[in-house]
C-alpha positions as CSV (number, residue, x, y, z in Angstrom):
1,X,-24.4,-31.3,-132.7
2,X,-21.2,-33.4,-134.4
3,X,-23.1,-35.2,-137.0
4,X,-24.1,-32.1,-138.1
5,X,-20.6,-30.6,-138.2
6,X,-19.2,-33.0,-140.4
7,X,-22.3,-33.1,-142.7
8,X,-21.2,-29.6,-143.6
9,X,-17.9,-30.1,-143.3
10,X,-18.3,-32.8,-146.1
11,X,-20.3,-30.4,-148.4
12,X,-17.7,-27.8,-148.1
13,X,-14.8,-30.4,-149.1
14,X,-16.9,-30.6,-152.6
15,X,-17.6,-27.0,-152.6
16,X,-14.1,-26.4,-152.7
17,X,-13.4,-28.8,-155.5
18,X,-12.1,-26.2,-157.3
19,X,-10.7,-23.9,-155.1
20,X,-7.3,-24.5,-153.4
21,X,-7.3,-22.0,-150.8
22,X,-10.8,-22.9,-149.5
23,X,-10.0,-27.2,-149.3
24,X,-6.9,-26.2,-147.3
25,X,-9.0,-24.6,-144.8
26,X,-11.7,-26.9,-145.0
27,X,-9.0,-29.8,-144.6
28,X,-7.7,-28.1,-141.7
29,X,-11.4,-27.6,-139.8
30,X,-11.9,-31.5,-140.8
31,X,-9.0,-32.1,-138.8
32,X,-10.3,-29.8,-135.7
33,X,-13.4,-31.7,-136.1
34,X,-11.2,-35.3,-136.0
35,X,-9.4,-34.2,-133.2
36,X,-12.2,-33.5,-131.4
37,X,-13.4,-36.7,-131.9
38,X,-10.2,-38.4,-131.1
39,X,-9.3,-39.4,-134.5
40,X,-5.9,-38.6,-134.3
41,X,-4.6,-40.1,-137.5
42,X,-7.3,-38.9,-139.3
43,X,-6.7,-35.9,-137.9
44,X,-2.7,-35.5,-139.4
45,X,-4.1,-37.2,-142.5
46,X,-6.2,-33.9,-143.4
47,X,-3.4,-31.8,-142.1
48,X,-1.0,-32.9,-143.7
49,X,-3.4,-32.5,-147.1
50,X,-4.1,-28.8,-146.0
51,X,-0.1,-28.4,-145.4
52,X,0.6,-29.8,-149.1
53,X,-1.8,-27.6,-150.2
54,X,-0.7,-24.2,-148.6
55,X,2.9,-25.4,-150.1
56,X,1.8,-25.1,-153.4
57,X,0.2,-21.1,-152.8
58,X,3.0,-19.2,-151.0
59,X,2.0,-15.9,-150.1
60,X,-1.3,-16.4,-150.9
61,X,-2.3,-18.1,-147.5
62,X,-4.0,-16.4,-145.3
63,X,-3.2,-17.2,-141.5
64,X,-0.1,-20.2,-142.6
65,X,1.0,-20.6,-138.9
66,X,-2.5,-22.1,-137.9
67,X,-2.3,-25.5,-139.9
68,X,1.3,-25.9,-138.2
69,X,0.1,-25.4,-134.7
70,X,-2.6,-27.9,-135.4
71,X,-0.7,-30.4,-137.0
72,X,2.2,-29.9,-133.6
73,X,-1.2,-30.6,-131.7
74,X,-1.8,-33.7,-133.0
75,X,1.4,-34.9,-133.4
76,X,2.2,-34.1,-129.7
77,X,-1.1,-36.2,-129.1
78,X,0.0,-39.0,-131.1
79,X,3.5,-39.0,-129.2
80,X,5.2,-37.8,-132.0
81,X,7.1,-34.8,-129.6
82,X,9.9,-34.1,-132.4
83,X,7.4,-34.0,-135.3
84,X,5.4,-31.7,-133.0
85,X,8.5,-29.8,-131.8
86,X,9.5,-29.1,-135.7
87,X,6.0,-27.8,-136.5
88,X,5.6,-25.7,-134.0
89,X,9.0,-24.2,-134.7
90,X,7.5,-23.7,-138.6
91,X,4.5,-21.5,-136.9
92,X,6.6,-19.2,-134.7
93,X,8.7,-18.7,-137.7
94,X,5.5,-17.4,-139.7
95,X,4.4,-15.5,-137.5
């Protein structure tokens, strides 16, 4: 039920207001939701937000490659293949 998923993700967004890493994970999850709904630009905005948060917490992100791989997928779906490749390479470096 996608309606329930969005409702829960929005609650998570509120609950992670003061938790940067939790907010980054939530943004990544919201991006996956919007990607699944075919809303690629909205997904990309959430991924960019997650990347910004993650870059401010070096060494503390559990799976730093995940956001880059998700960004790669969304950029590719938007036809921005060169940018997608750059994020794929960033993910490889982080693995």
